[in-house]
Structures are given as C-alpha cells and as structure tokens.
KEMI-229445 format. One record per residue: residue number from 0; residue in three letters; chain; x, y negated, z negated of N, C-alpha, C in turn. Coordinates in steps of 0.1 Angstrom, whole numbers. Atoms other than C-alpha are relative to their C-alpha. Layout:
residues N
{site NUM; "ALA"; "A"; {X; Y; Z}; {X; Y; Z}; {X; Y; Z}}
...
END
This chain:
residues 247
{site 0; "MET"; "A"; {-2; 9; 11}; {171; 25; -176}; {8; 11; -13}}
{site 1; "SER"; "A"; {-11; -4; 8}; {193; 37; -204}; {-10; 2; -15}}
{site 2; "GLN"; "A"; {3; -5; 12}; {184; 53; -239}; {-1; -13; -8}}
{site 3; "GLN"; "A"; {-4; 11; 8}; {194; 23; -256}; {-14; -13; 9}}
{site 4; "GLN"; "A"; {14; 6; -6}; {169; -3; -231}; {-6; 2; -4}}
{site 5; "LEU"; "A"; {12; -10; 1}; {144; 21; -232}; {-3; -9; -23}}
{site 6; "ALA"; "A"; {-4; 0; 13}; {148; 18; -273}; {-3; -13; 0}}
{site 7; "LEU"; "A"; {8; 15; 6}; {145; -19; -272}; {-10; -7; 5}}
{site 8; "ALA"; "A"; {11; -1; -4}; {120; -21; -251}; {-17; -1; -7}}
{site 9; "SER"; "A"; {15; -3; 1}; {97; -2; -265}; {-3; 1; -19}}
{site 10; "GLU"; "A"; {4; -2; 17}; {107; -9; -305}; {0; 13; -5}}
{site 11; "VAL"; "A"; {-2; -17; 4}; {117; 29; -311}; {16; 4; -2}}
{site 12; "SER"; "A"; {-12; -9; 2}; {150; 39; -324}; {4; 6; 14}}
{site 13; "ALA"; "A"; {-11; -7; -9}; {179; 49; -298}; {-3; 8; 1}}
{site 14; "ARG"; "A"; {-4; -18; 3}; {179; 87; -320}; {-15; -1; 5}}
{site 15; "HIS"; "A"; {16; 0; -8}; {141; 87; -311}; {-1; 5; 9}}
{site 16; "ILE"; "A"; {3; -4; -18}; {143; 83; -278}; {8; 17; 3}}
{site 17; "SER"; "A"; {-11; -14; -2}; {174; 109; -277}; {-8; 11; -6}}
{site 18; "PHE"; "A"; {3; -12; 6}; {153; 136; -298}; {-12; 3; 10}}
{site 19; "VAL"; "A"; {13; -3; -9}; {121; 131; -271}; {11; 3; 8}}
{site 20; "GLU"; "A"; {-2; -4; -17}; {140; 135; -241}; {9; 11; 0}}
{site 21; "ASN"; "A"; {-9; -17; -1}; {162; 167; -252}; {-6; 5; -5}}
{site 22; "GLY"; "A"; {10; -9; 4}; {131; 176; -264}; {6; 9; -14}}
{site 23; "LYS"; "A"; {-3; 3; 17}; {146; 175; -303}; {-12; 4; -7}}
{site 24; "SER"; "A"; {9; 5; 3}; {114; 159; -308}; {-16; -1; 6}}
{site 25; "ALA"; "A"; {12; -5; -6}; {77; 166; -297}; {-10; -18; -5}}
{site 26; "PRO"; "A"; {7; 15; -4}; {62; 125; -292}; {-12; 5; -2}}
{site 27; "SER"; "A"; {17; 1; 1}; {26; 119; -305}; {-7; -2; 6}}
{site 28; "ARG"; "A"; {17; 5; -8}; {-7; 106; -285}; {11; -16; 1}}
{site 29; "GLU"; "A"; {-5; 12; 4}; {8; 74; -301}; {17; -9; 12}}
{site 30; "MET"; "A"; {-9; 0; -6}; {43; 78; -289}; {7; -1; 15}}
{site 31; "VAL"; "A"; {4; 1; -19}; {37; 86; -250}; {0; -11; 3}}
{site 32; "LEU"; "A"; {9; 22; -11}; {17; 49; -245}; {7; -6; -4}}
{site 33; "ILE"; "A"; {-14; 5; 2}; {44; 37; -262}; {13; -5; 10}}
{site 34; "LEU"; "A"; {-7; -5; -10}; {70; 46; -240}; {-5; -5; 17}}
{site 35; "ALA"; "A"; {10; 5; -10}; {45; 47; -211}; {2; -16; 7}}
{site 36; "ASN"; "A"; {-3; 17; -1}; {38; 10; -217}; {13; -12; 6}}
{site 37; "ALA"; "A"; {-12; 3; 1}; {77; 3; -222}; {5; -1; 15}}
{site 38; "LEU"; "A"; {-10; 7; -14}; {87; 10; -186}; {-15; 3; 10}}
{site 39; "GLU"; "A"; {6; 9; -9}; {56; -4; -173}; {-5; 13; 12}}
{site 40; "MET"; "A"; {3; -10; -7}; {43; 28; -162}; {-16; 0; 10}}
{site 41; "PRO"; "A"; {10; 1; -5}; {6; 30; -132}; {-12; 9; -12}}
{site 42; "LEU"; "A"; {8; -5; 7}; {-21; 37; -151}; {-4; 19; -3}}
{site 43; "ARG"; "A"; {7; -16; -7}; {-29; 71; -133}; {17; 4; -6}}
{site 44; "GLU"; "A"; {-14; -5; 7}; {12; 79; -143}; {-3; -3; -19}}
{site 45; "ARG"; "A"; {9; 3; 15}; {-6; 70; -182}; {-9; 13; -2}}
{site 46; "ASN"; "A"; {11; -11; 13}; {-28; 97; -184}; {9; 11; 9}}
{site 47; "THR"; "A"; {-11; -12; -3}; {-1; 123; -164}; {7; 3; -12}}
{site 48; "LEU"; "A"; {-11; -3; 8}; {22; 118; -186}; {-10; 1; -15}}
{site 49; "LEU"; "A"; {0; -4; 11}; {0; 121; -214}; {-4; 16; -2}}
{site 50; "ARG"; "A"; {-4; -15; -3}; {-12; 154; -198}; {13; 13; -3}}
{site 51; "SER"; "A"; {-9; -5; -3}; {21; 165; -198}; {6; 2; -15}}
{site 52; "ALA"; "A"; {-7; 2; 12}; {26; 158; -231}; {-13; 7; -8}}
{site 53; "GLY"; "A"; {12; -11; 7}; {-6; 182; -240}; {-13; -9; -5}}
{site 54; "PHE"; "A"; {6; 12; 0}; {-28; 149; -246}; {-12; 2; 8}}
{site 55; "ALA"; "A"; {10; 1; -1}; {-58; 142; -235}; {-6; -14; 10}}
{site 56; "PRO"; "A"; {-4; 16; -6}; {-58; 111; -206}; {-12; -9; -10}}
{site 57; "VAL"; "A"; {12; 14; 5}; {-75; 75; -222}; {0; -7; 9}}
{site 58; "TYR"; "A"; {8; 11; -13}; {-81; 57; -191}; {-9; 4; 12}}
{site 59; "ARG"; "A"; {10; -6; -9}; {-111; 63; -169}; {6; 0; 14}}
{site 60; "GLU"; "A"; {0; 1; -16}; {-111; 63; -131}; {-12; 3; 6}}
{site 61; "SER"; "A"; {12; 5; -3}; {-146; 49; -125}; {4; 0; 18}}
{site 62; "ALA"; "A"; {2; 3; -16}; {-156; 48; -83}; {-4; -13; -5}}
{site 63; "LEU"; "A"; {5; 14; -3}; {-161; 12; -74}; {-13; -4; -2}}
{site 64; "SER"; "A"; {14; 0; 3}; {-198; 23; -75}; {-5; -3; -9}}
{site 65; "ASP"; "A"; {12; -7; 15}; {-203; 31; -108}; {-2; -11; -8}}
{site 66; "PRO"; "A"; {3; 11; 9}; {-220; 9; -130}; {6; -11; -5}}
{site 67; "GLU"; "A"; {-5; 6; 13}; {-197; 0; -153}; {13; -7; 7}}
{site 68; "MET"; "A"; {-8; 10; -6}; {-177; -15; -123}; {0; -10; 8}}
{site 69; "SER"; "A"; {10; 12; -7}; {-201; -44; -115}; {5; -10; -2}}
{site 70; "ALA"; "A"; {-3; 17; 7}; {-184; -71; -132}; {14; 0; 6}}
{site 71; "VAL"; "A"; {-18; -2; -7}; {-147; -59; -111}; {-12; 0; 16}}
{site 72; "ARG"; "A"; {2; 6; -13}; {-170; -60; -76}; {-5; -9; -1}}
{site 73; "GLU"; "A"; {4; 13; -7}; {-189; -89; -85}; {14; -12; 3}}
{site 74; "ILE"; "A"; {-13; 11; 3}; {-150; -107; -90}; {4; 3; 14}}
{site 75; "LEU"; "A"; {0; -4; -15}; {-142; -90; -55}; {-8; -12; 10}}
{site 76; "GLU"; "A"; {15; 2; -9}; {-176; -105; -41}; {5; -16; 0}}
{site 77; "ILE"; "A"; {2; 14; 1}; {-167; -142; -54}; {17; -3; 5}}
{site 78; "ILE"; "A"; {-14; 1; 1}; {-126; -138; -46}; {-2; 0; 17}}
{site 79; "LEU"; "A"; {-3; -6; -21}; {-133; -127; -6}; {-11; -13; 6}}
{site 80; "GLN"; "A"; {12; 5; -5}; {-167; -152; -3}; {15; -15; 1}}
{site 81; "HIS"; "A"; {-4; 12; 0}; {-145; -183; -17}; {11; -1; 7}}
{site 82; "HIS"; "A"; {-15; -1; -13}; {-115; -176; 9}; {0; -11; 9}}
{site 83; "GLU"; "A"; {0; 4; -16}; {-134; -180; 39}; {3; -16; 4}}
{site 84; "PRO"; "A"; {-5; -8; -13}; {-124; -191; 63}; {10; 6; 1}}
{site 85; "TYR"; "A"; {-3; -11; -3}; {-102; -172; 57}; {8; 12; 1}}
{site 86; "PRO"; "A"; {-1; -13; 0}; {-90; -139; 61}; {4; 10; -11}}
{site 87; "ALA"; "A"; {-9; -5; 15}; {-88; -119; 27}; {-4; 16; 0}}
{site 88; "VAL"; "A"; {0; -10; -2}; {-94; -80; 27}; {4; 5; -19}}
{site 89; "VAL"; "A"; {-4; -3; 10}; {-93; -56; -3}; {2; 22; 2}}
{site 90; "VAL"; "A"; {-10; -12; -2}; {-72; -22; -5}; {-4; 12; -10}}
{site 91; "ASP"; "A"; {-4; -7; 13}; {-73; 7; -26}; {15; 3; 2}}
{site 92; "HIS"; "A"; {-16; -5; 3}; {-37; 22; -35}; {4; 10; 10}}
{site 93; "GLU"; "A"; {4; -8; -9}; {-38; 44; -7}; {4; -13; 14}}
{site 94; "TRP"; "A"; {1; 14; -10}; {-41; 8; 14}; {-8; 4; 13}}
{site 95; "ASN"; "A"; {8; -8; -7}; {-72; 23; 28}; {-6; -15; -4}}
{site 96; "LEU"; "A"; {9; 12; -2}; {-97; -12; 35}; {-9; 2; -8}}
{site 97; "VAL"; "A"; {9; -2; 7}; {-118; -10; 4}; {-15; -12; 1}}
{site 98; "GLN"; "A"; {12; 13; -3}; {-140; -43; 20}; {9; -10; 8}}
{site 99; "ALA"; "A"; {-5; 13; -10}; {-129; -78; 39}; {-10; -7; 1}}
{site 100; "ASN"; "A"; {10; 7; -1}; {-145; -107; 37}; {-2; -5; 17}}
{site 101; "PRO"; "A"; {3; 7; -10}; {-165; -126; 74}; {20; -4; 12}}
{site 102; "ALA"; "A"; {-7; 3; -8}; {-134; -141; 82}; {23; 12; -2}}
{site 103; "ALA"; "A"; {-9; -2; -3}; {-108; -114; 82}; {-4; 14; 13}}
{site 104; "GLY"; "A"; {1; -6; -16}; {-129; -92; 108}; {7; -7; 12}}
{site 105; "ARG"; "A"; {-3; 6; -15}; {-126; -121; 132}; {11; 2; 7}}
{site 106; "VAL"; "A"; {-19; -5; 0}; {-87; -118; 129}; {1; 6; 7}}
{site 107; "LEU"; "A"; {-4; -10; -6}; {-87; -84; 131}; {-3; 4; 19}}
{site 108; "THR"; "A"; {10; -9; -11}; {-112; -78; 159}; {10; -7; 17}}
{site 109; "HIS"; "A"; {-9; 8; 2}; {-92; -111; 179}; {13; 9; 5}}
{site 110; "PHE"; "A"; {-15; -14; -1}; {-55; -83; 174}; {-3; 5; 1}}
{site 111; "LEU"; "A"; {5; -9; 9}; {-69; -56; 167}; {-11; 8; 19}}
{site 112; "ALA"; "A"; {7; -1; -18}; {-74; -47; 210}; {-6; 15; 5}}
{site 113; "SER"; "A"; {-1; -16; -10}; {-76; -12; 216}; {-10; 3; -17}}
{site 114; "PRO"; "A"; {8; -11; 12}; {-104; 10; 200}; {5; 8; -3}}
{site 115; "SER"; "A"; {-6; -13; 9}; {-89; 38; 190}; {10; -2; -8}}
{site 116; "VAL"; "A"; {-7; 4; 17}; {-67; 19; 161}; {-11; -3; -6}}
{site 117; "GLY"; "A"; {9; 3; 7}; {-91; 14; 132}; {9; -8; -10}}
{site 118; "VAL"; "A"; {-4; 9; 16}; {-87; -7; 100}; {-4; 9; -17}}
{site 119; "GLU"; "A"; {13; -2; 16}; {-104; 17; 77}; {24; 1; -7}}
{site 120; "ASN"; "A"; {-14; 5; 13}; {-58; 20; 63}; {8; -14; 9}}
{site 121; "LEU"; "A"; {-8; 8; -8}; {-43; -11; 70}; {16; 7; 7}}
{site 122; "MET"; "A"; {-20; -1; -3}; {-1; 2; 68}; {-1; 14; 16}}
{site 123; "HIS"; "A"; {3; -7; -16}; {-18; 24; 101}; {-4; -10; 14}}
{site 124; "ALA"; "A"; {11; 19; -12}; {-35; -7; 119}; {11; -6; 3}}
{site 125; "LEU"; "A"; {-7; 5; 1}; {-1; -22; 113}; {15; 10; 10}}
{site 126; "PHE"; "A"; {-10; -14; 0}; {23; 8; 123}; {0; -2; 13}}
{site 127; "HIS"; "A"; {10; -12; -10}; {1; 22; 150}; {11; -11; 15}}
{site 128; "PRO"; "A"; {-8; 12; -9}; {23; 12; 183}; {-13; -10; 12}}
{site 129; "GLU"; "A"; {14; 7; -4}; {-15; 3; 200}; {-7; -10; -7}}
{site 130; "GLY"; "A"; {2; 3; 8}; {-18; -15; 169}; {0; -14; 2}}
{site 131; "LEU"; "A"; {-5; 9; 1}; {-16; -48; 152}; {17; -4; 10}}
{site 132; "ARG"; "A"; {-18; 0; 1}; {26; -41; 154}; {-1; -14; 19}}
{site 133; "GLN"; "A"; {-9; 7; -13}; {26; -53; 196}; {-5; -12; -1}}
{site 134; "PHE"; "A"; {-1; 13; -1}; {10; -83; 187}; {2; -15; -8}}
{site 135; "VAL"; "A"; {-8; 7; 8}; {32; -93; 160}; {13; -4; 6}}
{site 136; "VAL"; "A"; {-11; 5; -8}; {61; -114; 170}; {9; 0; -5}}
{site 137; "ASN"; "A"; {-2; -9; 13}; {77; -106; 138}; {3; 10; -6}}
{site 138; "PHE"; "A"; {3; -17; 6}; {76; -68; 134}; {13; 2; -6}}
{site 139; "GLU"; "A"; {-12; 1; 9}; {111; -70; 125}; {4; 0; -20}}
{site 140; "GLU"; "A"; {1; 0; 9}; {106; -87; 95}; {-9; 6; -7}}
{site 141; "VAL"; "A"; {10; 0; 10}; {73; -81; 84}; {1; 15; -1}}
{site 142; "ALA"; "A"; {-9; -13; 4}; {83; -39; 82}; {4; 3; -11}}
{site 143; "SER"; "A"; {-16; -1; 10}; {115; -44; 68}; {-10; -3; -15}}
{site 144; "ILE"; "A"; {8; 3; 15}; {90; -62; 33}; {-11; 9; 0}}
{site 145; "VAL"; "A"; {12; -10; 2}; {61; -34; 39}; {8; 9; -3}}
{site 146; "VAL"; "A"; {-5; -10; 4}; {83; -9; 39}; {8; 2; -12}}
{site 147; "ASP"; "A"; {-5; 1; 20}; {105; -21; 5}; {-13; 3; -5}}
{site 148; "ARG"; "A"; {10; -5; 15}; {72; -23; -11}; {-4; 11; -2}}
{site 149; "LEU"; "A"; {3; -16; 6}; {62; 13; -6}; {8; 6; 1}}
{site 150; "TYR"; "A"; {-12; -7; 3}; {95; 28; -11}; {0; -6; -15}}
{site 151; "ARG"; "A"; {-2; 3; 16}; {96; 6; -43}; {-18; 11; -8}}
{site 152; "GLU"; "A"; {11; -4; 11}; {58; 19; -56}; {6; 18; 4}}
{site 153; "ALA"; "A"; {3; -9; 6}; {68; 54; -44}; {10; 9; -5}}
{site 154; "LEU"; "A"; {-16; -4; 15}; {104; 56; -68}; {-13; -1; -16}}
{site 155; "ILE"; "A"; {11; -2; 13}; {76; 52; -98}; {-12; 9; -1}}
{site 156; "GLU"; "A"; {7; -4; 2}; {56; 77; -93}; {3; 14; 10}}
{site 157; "PRO"; "A"; {-7; -10; -5}; {59; 111; -87}; {1; 1; 16}}
{site 158; "ASP"; "A"; {-10; -8; -19}; {73; 136; -50}; {-20; 0; 3}}
{site 159; "GLY"; "A"; {6; 0; -12}; {42; 132; -29}; {-10; -9; -2}}
{site 160; "ASN"; "A"; {0; 14; 3}; {21; 95; -43}; {-9; -3; 13}}
{site 161; "PRO"; "A"; {-1; 10; -13}; {6; 81; -20}; {3; -12; 9}}
{site 162; "ALA"; "A"; {-13; 9; -5}; {30; 56; -10}; {10; 6; 6}}
{site 163; "ASP"; "A"; {-10; -16; -13}; {55; 90; -1}; {-7; 1; 7}}
{site 164; "ARG"; "A"; {4; -5; -15}; {29; 105; 18}; {-2; -14; 11}}
{site 165; "LEU"; "A"; {-3; 12; -9}; {27; 68; 37}; {6; -1; 5}}
{site 166; "LEU"; "A"; {-12; 12; -7}; {60; 61; 45}; {2; 15; 9}}
{site 167; "ARG"; "A"; {-3; -16; -14}; {61; 102; 63}; {-6; -6; 5}}
{site 168; "ASP"; "A"; {16; -1; -10}; {29; 92; 78}; {6; -12; 15}}
{site 169; "LEU"; "A"; {-5; 17; -10}; {47; 56; 96}; {12; 5; 7}}
{site 170; "ARG"; "A"; {-10; -5; -11}; {78; 78; 102}; {-6; 6; 14}}
{site 171; "GLN"; "A"; {6; -5; -13}; {61; 96; 133}; {-5; -9; 10}}
{site 172; "TYR"; "A"; {0; 12; -16}; {53; 61; 153}; {13; 2; 5}}
{site 173; "GLU"; "A"; {-8; 10; -6}; {75; 54; 176}; {11; -11; 0}}
{site 174; "GLY"; "A"; {-14; 5; 1}; {105; 32; 173}; {-3; -8; -20}}
{site 175; "VAL"; "A"; {1; 8; 13}; {99; 23; 133}; {6; 6; -9}}
{site 176; "VAL"; "A"; {-6; -6; 1}; {121; 49; 122}; {11; -14; -10}}
{site 177; "PRO"; "A"; {-14; 8; 7}; {155; 27; 114}; {-2; -10; -10}}
{site 178; "ARG"; "A"; {6; 8; 2}; {131; 3; 101}; {0; 8; -16}}
{site 179; "LEU"; "A"; {8; -10; 8}; {119; 29; 75}; {15; 5; -13}}
{site 180; "ARG"; "A"; {-10; -7; -4}; {158; 36; 69}; {9; -8; -7}}
{site 181; "SER"; "A"; {-10; 12; 3}; {173; -3; 59}; {-9; -2; -11}}
{site 182; "ILE"; "A"; {6; 1; 14}; {161; -4; 19}; {12; -8; -9}}
{site 183; "ASP"; "A"; {-16; 7; 10}; {180; -29; -2}; {-11; -1; -12}}
{site 184; "LEU"; "A"; {-2; -1; 13}; {167; -21; -38}; {5; -15; -9}}
{site 185; "ALA"; "A"; {-1; 2; 8}; {188; -42; -46}; {-3; -22; -2}}
{site 186; "ALA"; "A"; {7; 9; 1}; {171; -75; -39}; {-8; -1; 4}}
{site 187; "PRO"; "A"; {18; 5; 0}; {140; -93; -49}; {-10; 5; 4}}
{site 188; "PRO"; "A"; {13; -7; -18}; {105; -76; -32}; {0; -18; 2}}
{site 189; "LYS"; "A"; {11; 11; -5}; {91; -108; -14}; {-9; -1; -2}}
{site 190; "VAL"; "A"; {8; 6; 7}; {64; -126; -28}; {-11; 0; 11}}
{site 191; "ALA"; "A"; {13; -1; -6}; {44; -134; 3}; {5; 2; 11}}
{site 192; "ILE"; "A"; {-2; -10; -7}; {49; -116; 33}; {-6; -14; 19}}
{site 193; "PRO"; "A"; {-8; 9; -13}; {55; -142; 69}; {-1; 6; 9}}
{site 194; "LEU"; "A"; {8; -11; -17}; {29; -125; 102}; {6; -15; 2}}
{site 195; "HIS"; "A"; {-4; 9; -14}; {37; -146; 136}; {-13; 8; 8}}
{site 196; "LEU"; "A"; {9; -7; -4}; {6; -132; 155}; {-1; -6; 9}}
{site 197; "ARG"; "A"; {3; 10; -18}; {3; -136; 196}; {-5; 12; 6}}
{site 198; "ARG"; "A"; {8; -10; -9}; {-22; -129; 218}; {0; -8; 12}}
{site 199; "GLY"; "A"; {9; 7; -10}; {-25; -146; 252}; {6; -12; 0}}
{site 200; "THR"; "A"; {-3; 9; 2}; {-24; -179; 250}; {-3; -6; -17}}
{site 201; "VAL"; "A"; {4; 2; 16}; {-33; -175; 208}; {10; 1; -8}}
{site 202; "GLU"; "A"; {-11; -5; 1}; {-3; -180; 193}; {-7; -7; -24}}
{site 203; "VAL"; "A"; {5; 0; 13}; {-13; -178; 152}; {15; 3; -15}}
{site 204; "ARG"; "A"; {-10; -2; 12}; {12; -179; 114}; {-5; -3; -12}}
{site 205; "LEU"; "A"; {7; -1; 16}; {-1; -169; 84}; {13; 4; -10}}
{site 206; "LEU"; "A"; {0; -12; 11}; {8; -154; 53}; {-4; 1; -12}}
{site 207; "SER"; "A"; {8; -13; 10}; {0; -127; 31}; {3; -2; -17}}
{site 208; "THR"; "A"; {1; -1; 16}; {-3; -121; -8}; {-4; 11; -2}}
{site 209; "ILE"; "A"; {11; -12; 6}; {-15; -98; -27}; {-2; -5; -19}}
{site 210; "THR"; "A"; {9; 7; 14}; {-36; -101; -62}; {-3; 14; 0}}
{site 211; "THR"; "A"; {7; -11; 6}; {-40; -77; -89}; {-8; -1; -13}}
{site 212; "PHE"; "A"; {6; 3; 7}; {-61; -67; -112}; {12; 4; -17}}
{site 213; "GLY"; "A"; {-11; -1; 9}; {-28; -70; -139}; {-5; 3; -11}}
{site 214; "THR"; "A"; {12; -4; 16}; {-48; -65; -172}; {-7; 14; -3}}
{site 215; "ALA"; "A"; {7; -8; 1}; {-67; -37; -157}; {-4; 15; -11}}
{site 216; "LEU"; "A"; {4; -10; 10}; {-83; -10; -183}; {-2; 17; 9}}
{site 217; "ASP"; "A"; {8; -11; -10}; {-92; 16; -155}; {4; 5; 7}}
{site 218; "VAL"; "A"; {-13; -4; -9}; {-73; 35; -132}; {-8; -5; 15}}
{site 219; "THR"; "A"; {4; 3; -14}; {-94; 23; -98}; {5; -12; 3}}
{site 220; "ALA"; "A"; {-2; 11; -2}; {-91; -11; -108}; {14; -6; 0}}
{site 221; "GLN"; "A"; {-10; 6; -8}; {-57; -17; -112}; {3; 6; 12}}
{site 222; "GLU"; "A"; {-6; -5; -16}; {-49; 0; -80}; {-3; -8; 12}}
{site 223; "LEU"; "A"; {3; 13; -11}; {-72; -25; -64}; {10; -12; 10}}
{site 224; "ARG"; "A"; {-8; 9; 0}; {-55; -50; -45}; {-4; -15; 13}}
{site 225; "ILE"; "A"; {3; 13; -11}; {-64; -85; -25}; {11; -2; 4}}
{site 226; "GLU"; "A"; {-9; 14; -7}; {-44; -96; 2}; {-4; -7; 7}}
{site 227; "SER"; "A"; {4; 15; -7}; {-49; -130; 12}; {9; -1; 12}}
{site 228; "TYR"; "A"; {-7; 0; -11}; {-41; -149; 41}; {2; -15; 3}}
{site 229; "PHE"; "A"; {5; 14; 3}; {-34; -184; 42}; {9; -2; 14}}
{site 230; "PRO"; "A"; {-12; 5; -4}; {-23; -207; 70}; {10; -7; 2}}
{site 231; "ALA"; "A"; {-17; 3; 2}; {13; -211; 75}; {4; -16; 8}}
{site 232; "ASP"; "A"; {0; 7; -8}; {6; -239; 100}; {-13; -10; 7}}
{site 233; "ASP"; "A"; {18; 1; 3}; {-24; -266; 106}; {-2; 1; 21}}
{site 234; "GLU"; "A"; {3; -7; -9}; {-25; -252; 141}; {-7; 11; -7}}
{site 235; "SER"; "A"; {11; -15; 5}; {-31; -220; 131}; {-12; -6; -10}}
{site 236; "ARG"; "A"; {12; 8; 9}; {-55; -238; 103}; {-7; 0; 12}}
{site 237; "ARG"; "A"; {2; 3; -6}; {-73; -250; 130}; {-6; 13; 8}}
{site 238; "TRP"; "A"; {9; -17; -4}; {-81; -215; 148}; {-6; 7; -4}}
{site 239; "VAL"; "A"; {6; -7; 6}; {-86; -197; 123}; {-23; -8; -10}}
{site 240; "ALA"; "A"; {8; 9; 0}; {-115; -225; 116}; {-9; -7; 7}}
{site 241; "SER"; "A"; {5; 2; -9}; {-126; -224; 150}; {-9; 14; -3}}
{site 242; "LEU"; "A"; {10; -20; -3}; {-137; -184; 150}; {-7; -4; -10}}
{site 243; "SER"; "A"; {13; 0; 12}; {-153; -195; 116}; {-18; -9; 6}}
{site 244; "ALA"; "A"; {13; 7; 1}; {-175; -219; 134}; {-7; 3; 16}}
{site 245; "LYS"; "A"; {12; -11; -9}; {-185; -200; 163}; {-8; 16; -4}}
{site 246; "ALA"; "A"; {12; -12; 5}; {-199; -171; 142}; {-11; -2; -1}}
END
C-alpha cells in the first residue's frame, strides 16, 4: 500500500503519512487507531501498534468464560444448535477447537479413525497422515485452499504469529510440503471449501464456510471463527440426517 493509498483510505494527508513513516512526526493515539483501521489490522495487532507508539491498548482480551462474554457464548450456542443436523464448529485464532455441535462430533467420529489423532486443532486433524487427510478425496484442493488462507493470515501479523507457527508445523507432515509452496496471492481467496470425504462405502460431499464477528471490540471475540458445513448433494444430506436419527 503506497503512502498515497493509505492517505486516501485514512483521510489523512500524504505529507503527514510520510512524516509519521520516516519518524519526523510522532503519531497521536488517535492517529495510530486511524491508520490501523485503514490498514484493516486485527484488534490484537492494533493493540501491539499502540504499545509500540507508547500508548496503552484499547481493545480488551477476555476469556470466553468471562461474564462479559456471555452474549458471545449465547450467540455461539444458538448458531451451533440451529445448524443441526449439519456439522458446525467454533475455533480460535490458532484453529484450536473451542466448541462443536453434536453433528460435528458424529461426522468426525466416523472419518477420524485413528485414536492417536485428536481434534484439539482442526488443521493438525486435517493434515496428519493418520487423520482426516486419508479420507479426503480432494485433499490436493482442500490443502491448497487452507494453506492459502493460513499464508494470508500470516502476512498480516508479525513473525511468529499463530498462522506462521501453524504453517511451520504442518510442513513437518510427510507429503504436504509441495502444497505449502504453491501460493497464488493474485487469486481471490475462496469463499467456501468443497470437502469430498470417502470411507468404505460412505461418500459425502460438504461445503465449508467461515463466519466471524466482524464488528467485535474484544480481541477474543474477533478471533473466533464459526466453521459451518453444508451438504453439497442430496445423498450427503440424507447420510448426515441418518446420523442424527441414530443419535
């Protein structure tokens, strides 16, 4: 982003942007927030930017169990419950599983065969050689989309951020390195991920989408993601519904 583009996005003169960038002018607290907003920085990084400029953070980071997060917890419960009988999960900014509806548990139980592979982290559960990966028919496509998303997340935060660490960890799994190198930032990010699963005689096609709290003012709330899965055809819809009927 050029100084002129940032000046237009933040409605600040390009001259002042230049002075701030080269250290001739120290930004005020308000200016730091204006520039962070124009750069669409995550709330966690806005707090980091404020500290770097000598100011106190303005965005709180609460535990999901805190009383002030009760409204967020209630919204998550409603979304997960109303998505039944289809799977839905909630993950944090490190892709650790925070919450899941019963449908997600049923589907994961069927396709995550190895007891040595847990679902504490969805990325590791997907990429582990004994995890979901062995049952994902279109793993090449899914891995490409997921890695592209992680790489974009890693770019907007400092080195050592969760997305960057996760990419390094996933590289350790056999057979995934080529996919971690094929990044095309010129292509628009995918809105949904097609997931084709097959185990034995069971074959399921799902579409996965991500929902976030776009207007959140709490770091934890902004970093939560709700991943919802939808049947991509009638056969998949019937199979997912049958799992619910057996429960």
